[in-house]
Kinemage of the C-alpha trace (Angstrom):
@kinemage 1
@onewidth
@group {chain A} dominant
@subgroup {mainchain}
@vectorlist {calphas} color= white
{ca met a 1} P -1.022 -82.605 -14.472
{ca ser a 2} L -4.122 -83.284 -12.387
{ca glu a 3} L -6.480 -82.454 -15.267
{ca asp a 4} L -4.978 -84.984 -17.743
{ca phe a 5} L -7.892 -87.341 -17.062
{ca met a 6} L -10.107 -84.954 -19.045
{ca lys a 7} L -8.414 -85.900 -22.328
{ca asp a 8} L -10.465 -89.086 -22.706
{ca ile a 9} L -13.763 -87.681 -21.449
{ca lys a 10} L -16.552 -87.479 -24.036
{ca tyr a 11} L -19.566 -86.469 -21.920
{ca ile a 12} L -20.149 -84.492 -18.738
{ca met a 13} L -23.367 -85.486 -16.934
{ca val a 14} L -24.653 -83.221 -14.176
{ca thr a 15} L -27.583 -83.707 -11.797
{ca tyr a 16} L -28.739 -83.025 -8.238
{ca tyr a 17} L -30.874 -86.208 -8.078
{ca pro a 18} L -30.451 -88.391 -4.985
{ca thr a 19} L -28.464 -91.664 -5.334
{ca his a 20} L -26.598 -90.265 -8.334
{ca trp a 21} L -24.173 -91.292 -9.461
{ca asp a 22} L -22.715 -94.085 -7.374
{ca his a 23} L -25.897 -95.636 -5.907
{ca ile a 24} L -28.287 -95.855 -8.864
{ca glu a 25} L -30.657 -98.807 -8.589
{ca gly a 26} L -29.896 -101.276 -11.350
{ca asn a 27} L -27.288 -98.844 -12.663
{ca glu a 28} L -29.951 -97.373 -14.976
{ca thr a 29} L -31.201 -93.804 -15.090
{ca ser a 30} L -32.481 -91.345 -17.696
{ca tyr a 31} L -32.414 -87.793 -19.003
{ca thr a 32} L -35.109 -85.903 -20.862
{ca arg a 33} L -33.987 -84.665 -24.267
{ca arg a 34} L -34.250 -81.026 -23.203
{ca leu a 35} L -31.272 -81.603 -20.896
{ca leu a 36} L -28.974 -82.508 -23.803
{ca lys a 37} L -26.368 -79.775 -24.333
{ca gly a 38} L -24.583 -80.340 -27.621
{ca val a 39} L -25.310 -84.080 -27.476
{ca arg a 40} L -27.234 -85.553 -30.421
{ca pro a 41} L -29.495 -88.559 -29.640
{ca asn a 42} L -28.701 -90.176 -33.001
{ca glu a 43} L -24.931 -89.941 -32.431
{ca leu a 44} L -24.590 -91.431 -28.934
{ca ile a 45} L -21.317 -93.252 -28.289
{ca asp a 46} L -21.618 -96.545 -26.429
{ca asn a 47} L -19.227 -97.037 -23.502
{ca ala a 48} L -18.242 -93.373 -23.710
{ca lys a 49} L -15.864 -92.172 -21.014
{ca thr a 50} L -17.921 -89.765 -18.896
{ca leu a 51} L -17.441 -87.336 -16.037
{ca phe a 52} L -20.369 -87.550 -13.619
{ca ile a 53} L -21.122 -84.531 -11.398
{ca lys a 54} L -23.482 -84.555 -8.400
{ca leu a 55} L -24.639 -81.066 -7.366
{ca ser a 56} L -25.238 -80.348 -3.688
{ca lys a 57} L -28.726 -79.092 -4.555
{ca arg a 58} L -30.642 -77.750 -7.512
{ca asn a 59} L -28.478 -75.020 -9.081
{ca gly a 60} L -25.951 -75.608 -6.302
{ca pro a 61} L -22.194 -76.222 -6.522
{ca pro a 62} L -20.706 -79.658 -7.260
{ca glu a 63} L -20.703 -82.020 -4.288
{ca lys a 64} L -18.951 -85.049 -5.774
{ca ala a 65} L -17.498 -86.182 -9.102
{ca trp a 66} L -16.711 -89.553 -10.671
{ca ile a 67} L -15.288 -90.954 -13.887
{ca gly a 68} L -17.039 -93.863 -15.553
{ca leu a 69} L -18.903 -95.063 -18.628
{ca val a 70} L -22.371 -94.644 -20.120
{ca tyr a 71} L -23.753 -97.456 -22.246
{ca asp a 72} L -26.818 -99.418 -23.350
{ca tyr a 73} L -28.859 -96.434 -24.535
{ca asp a 74} L -32.622 -96.758 -25.015
{ca thr a 75} L -34.069 -93.900 -27.060
{ca lys a 76} L -37.376 -95.609 -27.901
{ca arg a 77} L -38.884 -96.475 -24.508
{ca ala a 78} L -40.298 -92.967 -24.047
{ca lys a 79} L -40.723 -90.196 -26.607
{ca asn a 80} L -38.715 -87.434 -24.928
{ca thr a 81} L -36.496 -89.475 -22.621
{ca ile a 82} L -33.224 -91.341 -23.111
{ca tyr a 83} L -32.508 -94.245 -20.742
{ca phe a 84} L -28.943 -95.443 -20.216
{ca lys a 85} L -26.754 -97.404 -17.827
{ca val a 86} L -23.882 -96.113 -15.735
{ca lys a 87} L -20.645 -97.755 -14.671
{ca ile a 88} L -18.622 -95.846 -12.067
{ca glu a 89} L -14.853 -96.396 -12.164
{ca arg a 90} L -13.485 -93.980 -9.573
{ca glu a 91} L -14.189 -90.776 -7.686
{ca ile a 92} L -12.417 -87.554 -8.695
{ca pro a 93} L -11.532 -84.882 -6.094
{ca leu a 94} L -13.405 -81.687 -6.884
{ca his a 95} L -10.259 -79.564 -6.786
{ca gln a 96} L -8.942 -81.496 -9.796
{ca leu a 97} L -11.847 -80.405 -11.991
{ca pro a 98} L -11.198 -77.616 -14.515
{ca pro a 99} L -12.724 -74.296 -13.389
{ca glu a 100} L -15.285 -74.341 -16.205
{ca ile a 101} L -16.665 -77.602 -14.814
{ca gln a 102} L -16.522 -76.441 -11.201
{ca ala a 103} L -18.713 -73.529 -12.304
{ca leu a 104} L -21.495 -75.752 -13.681
{ca arg a 105} L -24.751 -75.271 -11.768
{ca lys a 106} L -27.318 -76.671 -14.207
{ca ser a 107} L -28.348 -80.286 -14.661
{ca gly a 108} L -27.546 -81.533 -18.133
{ca trp a 109} L -25.851 -84.010 -20.435
{ca tyr a 110} L -23.023 -81.966 -21.893
{ca leu a 111} L -20.682 -82.657 -24.775
{ca lys a 112} L -17.244 -81.946 -23.308
{ca glu a 113} L -16.284 -79.592 -26.124
{ca lys a 114} L -19.331 -77.447 -25.340
{ca val a 115} L -18.020 -76.810 -21.835
{ca leu a 116} L -14.241 -76.811 -22.269
{ca leu a 117} L -14.077 -74.213 -25.011
{ca ile a 118} L -10.563 -73.310 -23.969
{ca asp a 119} L -8.018 -76.111 -23.976
{ca ile a 120} L -7.091 -77.393 -20.528
{ca ser a 121} L -3.613 -76.052 -19.835
{ca gln a 122} L -1.788 -73.657 -17.569
{ca glu a 123} L -3.988 -70.695 -18.556
{ca ser a 124} L -7.168 -72.393 -17.273
{ca ser a 125} L -6.924 -70.308 -14.100
{ca phe a 126} L -7.727 -67.299 -16.299
{ca val a 127} L -11.034 -68.734 -17.496
{ca pro a 128} L -13.976 -66.850 -15.948
{ca pro a 129} L -16.556 -69.258 -14.452
{ca phe a 130} L -19.410 -67.650 -16.381
{ca phe a 131} L -18.044 -69.046 -19.676
{ca ser a 132} L -19.574 -72.472 -18.963
{ca ala a 133} L -22.776 -70.846 -17.721
{ca leu a 134} L -23.127 -69.148 -21.118
{ca leu a 135} L -23.566 -72.608 -22.621
{ca ala a 136} L -26.020 -73.893 -20.054
{ca thr a 137} L -28.390 -71.086 -19.108
{ca asn a 138} L -31.891 -70.883 -20.547
{ca asn a 139} L -32.411 -67.481 -18.929
{ca trp a 140} L -32.232 -64.937 -21.760
{ca lys a 141} L -31.440 -62.074 -19.360
{ca glu a 142} L -28.441 -63.927 -17.909
{ca phe a 143} L -27.290 -64.777 -21.434
{ca glu a 144} L -27.458 -61.125 -22.529
{ca asp a 145} L -25.570 -60.004 -19.420
{ca trp a 146} L -22.770 -62.522 -19.878
{ca val a 147} L -22.415 -61.770 -23.605
{ca phe a 148} L -21.857 -58.107 -22.701
{ca tyr a 149} L -19.180 -59.070 -20.160
{ca leu a 150} L -17.501 -61.381 -22.680
{ca leu a 151} L -17.316 -58.621 -25.312
{ca lys a 152} L -15.656 -56.343 -22.790
{ca leu a 153} L -13.203 -59.073 -21.747
{ca ile a 154} L -12.202 -59.517 -25.382
{ca gly a 155} L -10.981 -55.929 -25.344
{ca ile a 156} L -13.875 -53.985 -26.845
{ca asn a 157} L -13.888 -50.704 -24.937
{ca glu a 158} L -16.228 -48.527 -26.974
{ca ile a 159} L -19.363 -50.550 -26.322
{ca phe a 160} L -22.813 -49.341 -25.343
{ca arg a 161} L -25.617 -51.435 -23.889
{ca tyr a 162} L -29.219 -50.363 -24.353
{ca asp a 163} L -31.552 -50.351 -21.370
{ca lys a 164} L -34.470 -52.267 -22.836
{ca thr a 165} L -36.826 -51.245 -20.061
{ca glu a 166} L -36.546 -47.690 -21.346
{ca gln a 167} L -35.718 -48.252 -25.017
{ca lys a 168} L -37.835 -51.174 -26.181
{ca gly a 169} L -37.231 -52.498 -29.689
{ca his a 170} L -33.522 -51.749 -29.579
{ca pro a 171} L -30.819 -54.371 -29.949
{ca asp a 172} L -28.828 -55.392 -26.886
{ca gly a 173} L -26.140 -52.902 -27.803
{ca phe a 174} L -23.535 -51.729 -30.265
{ca phe a 175} L -19.771 -51.381 -30.310
{ca ile a 176} L -17.147 -49.678 -32.420
{ca ile a 177} L -13.540 -50.755 -32.741
{ca lys a 178} L -11.424 -48.797 -35.218
{ca asn a 179} L -13.605 -48.658 -38.363
{ca leu a 180} L -15.811 -51.658 -37.484
{ca ala a 181} L -19.316 -50.777 -36.284
{ca val a 182} L -21.449 -53.632 -34.939
{ca ile a 183} L -25.025 -53.729 -33.699
{ca tyr a 184} L -25.447 -56.921 -31.672
{ca asp a 185} L -28.289 -58.931 -30.177
{ca ala a 186} L -27.851 -62.087 -28.083
{ca thr a 187} L -30.347 -64.935 -28.056
{ca thr a 188} L -30.640 -68.464 -26.647
{ca asn a 189} L -33.164 -69.357 -29.380
{ca pro a 190} L -31.496 -71.592 -32.025
{ca asn a 191} L -34.349 -70.841 -34.450
{ca phe a 192} L -34.004 -67.093 -34.216
{ca glu a 193} L -34.226 -66.225 -37.928
{ca lys a 194} L -38.025 -66.302 -38.043
{ca ser a 195} L -38.605 -64.730 -34.645
{ca lys a 196} L -36.034 -61.976 -35.186
{ca asn a 197} L -36.606 -61.320 -38.880
{ca gln a 198} L -38.239 -57.916 -38.310
{ca gln a 199} L -35.706 -56.935 -35.661
{ca ile a 200} L -32.790 -57.795 -37.948
{ca glu a 201} L -34.327 -55.602 -40.652
{ca asn a 202} L -34.606 -52.780 -38.093
{ca tyr a 203} L -30.948 -53.180 -37.074
{ca val a 204} L -29.849 -53.021 -40.725
{ca asn a 205} L -31.858 -49.820 -41.164
{ca met a 206} L -30.179 -48.345 -38.078
{ca leu a 207} L -26.762 -48.888 -39.686
{ca lys a 208} L -27.885 -47.448 -43.024
{ca lys a 209} L -28.241 -44.024 -41.377
{ca asp a 210} L -24.447 -43.664 -40.956
{ca tyr a 211} L -24.984 -42.814 -37.278
{ca ile a 212} L -26.276 -44.534 -34.167
{ca asp a 213} L -28.450 -42.764 -31.608
{ca tyr a 214} L -28.373 -43.673 -27.930
{ca gln a 215} L -29.214 -42.209 -24.529
{ca met a 216} L -27.054 -42.141 -21.435
{ca asp a 217} L -27.536 -40.266 -18.162
{ca asn a 218} L -30.746 -38.739 -19.556
{ca arg a 219} L -28.861 -37.184 -22.462
{ca his a 220} L -29.090 -37.967 -26.170
{ca tyr a 221} L -25.957 -38.892 -28.107
{ca arg a 222} L -25.207 -39.602 -31.757
{ca lys a 223} L -22.224 -41.658 -32.937
{ca gly a 224} L -21.118 -41.223 -36.553
{ca ile a 225} L -20.259 -44.397 -38.475
{ca ser a 226} L -19.929 -43.100 -42.043
{ca gly a 227} L -17.227 -45.027 -43.903
{ca his a 228} L -17.188 -47.830 -41.325
{ca thr a 229} L -17.451 -51.555 -41.999
{ca lys a 230} L -20.934 -52.394 -40.729
{ca his a 231} L -22.162 -55.656 -39.221
{ca val a 232} L -25.271 -56.905 -37.472
{ca trp a 233} L -24.386 -59.724 -35.070
{ca ile a 234} L -26.886 -62.216 -33.679
{ca ile a 235} L -24.869 -63.891 -30.918
{ca thr a 236} L -25.879 -67.502 -30.230
{ca arg a 237} L -24.590 -70.903 -29.118
{ca gly a 238} L -24.709 -72.051 -32.755
{ca thr a 239} L -22.180 -71.781 -35.583
{ca ser a 240} L -20.742 -68.547 -36.912
{ca arg a 241} L -21.819 -67.708 -40.458
{ca val a 242} L -22.885 -64.901 -42.754
{ca ile a 243} L -26.690 -64.920 -42.891
{ca glu a 244} L -27.094 -62.274 -45.568
{ca gln a 245} L -25.624 -59.074 -46.942
{ca val a 246} L -27.810 -56.008 -47.400
{ca asp a 247} L -25.955 -53.419 -49.467
{ca asp a 248} L -22.709 -52.880 -47.536
{ca ile a 249} L -24.031 -54.361 -44.280
{ca lys a 250} L -23.308 -57.969 -43.298
{ca val a 251} L -25.748 -59.828 -41.044
{ca lys a 252} L -24.004 -62.632 -39.155
{ca glu a 253} L -24.698 -65.337 -36.640
{ca ile a 254} L -21.795 -65.218 -34.168
{ca ser a 255} L -20.958 -68.217 -32.011
{ca ile a 256} L -20.150 -67.793 -28.330
{ca ser a 257} L -17.398 -70.384 -28.803
{ca asp a 258} L -15.658 -68.224 -31.418
{ca leu a 259} L -15.755 -65.212 -29.087
{ca ile a 260} L -14.257 -67.294 -26.275
{ca his a 261} L -11.488 -68.508 -28.574
{ca ile a 262} L -10.715 -64.877 -29.399
{ca tyr a 263} L -10.461 -64.233 -25.660
{ca lys a 264} L -7.886 -67.046 -25.460
{ca trp a 265} L -6.055 -65.721 -28.535
{ca arg a 266} L -5.920 -62.269 -26.960
{ca leu a 267} L -4.291 -63.692 -23.814
{ca glu a 268} L -1.647 -65.482 -25.861
{ca glu a 269} L -0.749 -62.675 -28.289
{ca asn a 270} L 2.643 -61.124 -27.556
{ca phe a 271} L 1.778 -57.736 -29.034
{ca leu a 272} L -1.825 -56.847 -29.730
{ca asp a 273} L -3.143 -53.574 -31.083
{ca glu a 274} L -6.743 -52.608 -31.837
{ca glu a 275} L -6.300 -53.134 -35.570
{ca lys a 276} L -5.401 -56.808 -35.079
{ca leu a 277} L -8.410 -57.281 -32.804
{ca arg a 278} L -10.683 -55.454 -35.242
{ca thr a 279} L -9.532 -57.708 -38.097
{ca lys a 280} L -10.087 -60.821 -35.992
{ca leu a 281} L -13.609 -59.770 -35.028
{ca ala a 282} L -14.573 -58.743 -38.569
{ca ser a 283} L -13.502 -62.144 -39.936
{ca ile a 284} L -15.701 -64.281 -37.660
{ca gly a 285} L -17.972 -66.453 -39.760
{ca glu a 286} L -15.911 -65.871 -42.884
{ca ser a 287} L -12.660 -67.534 -41.902
{ca ser a 288} L -11.171 -69.119 -38.783
{ca pro a 289} L -11.099 -66.494 -36.039
């Protein structure tokens, strides 16, 4: 299989800089720490097998790709910069790259597992390109948009998205599947608990009412949720967990990676009804999804 070379890859390094990656002077270059995506400076692996991507322009599509090694890290020369050396082994045809990697448009030093959330196999042709963008974008509006699309792809049909230009202070949206009612908010901020503390309290209070109000086509609607299992989801690129429980309402951090794995699980299930999907979604952060 043409993608077997990805098995040994540890890092994916993407840039649009000239001379990268096969004509770097002295074989040394650098990345600022803000470009690290899942990579921890204190856990760098020397001589790590790496996939190097050269973009055609800033935020443009890949132009060339190579396999090689990164080594000889220097994390002390400058406060916010990591210097390293590059050894190119061979060029890789772009058509051999998994679709998630072909979709990368942002410079960065990625941990492979943060990009290839779905195992490389025959179903990779069913992976939407925006999955990798979810992990890379720093644009909160793009992140919110793509989270909404992902929830719909998972199979959540009864989902409503608030228009924040008209309904400020609301979460991103809510959805109901069987007897599970979820108010969700997506954020790219890893330290969201302080910044969203008041909002989370507001979302909990919304669920305490046993109904959810919303507007659509200039009309007011009310959805009853009495007797439902109630969750507040803060959707992030972090790790799924239960943050707190307020009465019968669970507040959770929900990882994008867990939602993508549910998408994969849904594709592979032979017979899937809404109750199975509801159970899977309700268990995120409490047990393996």
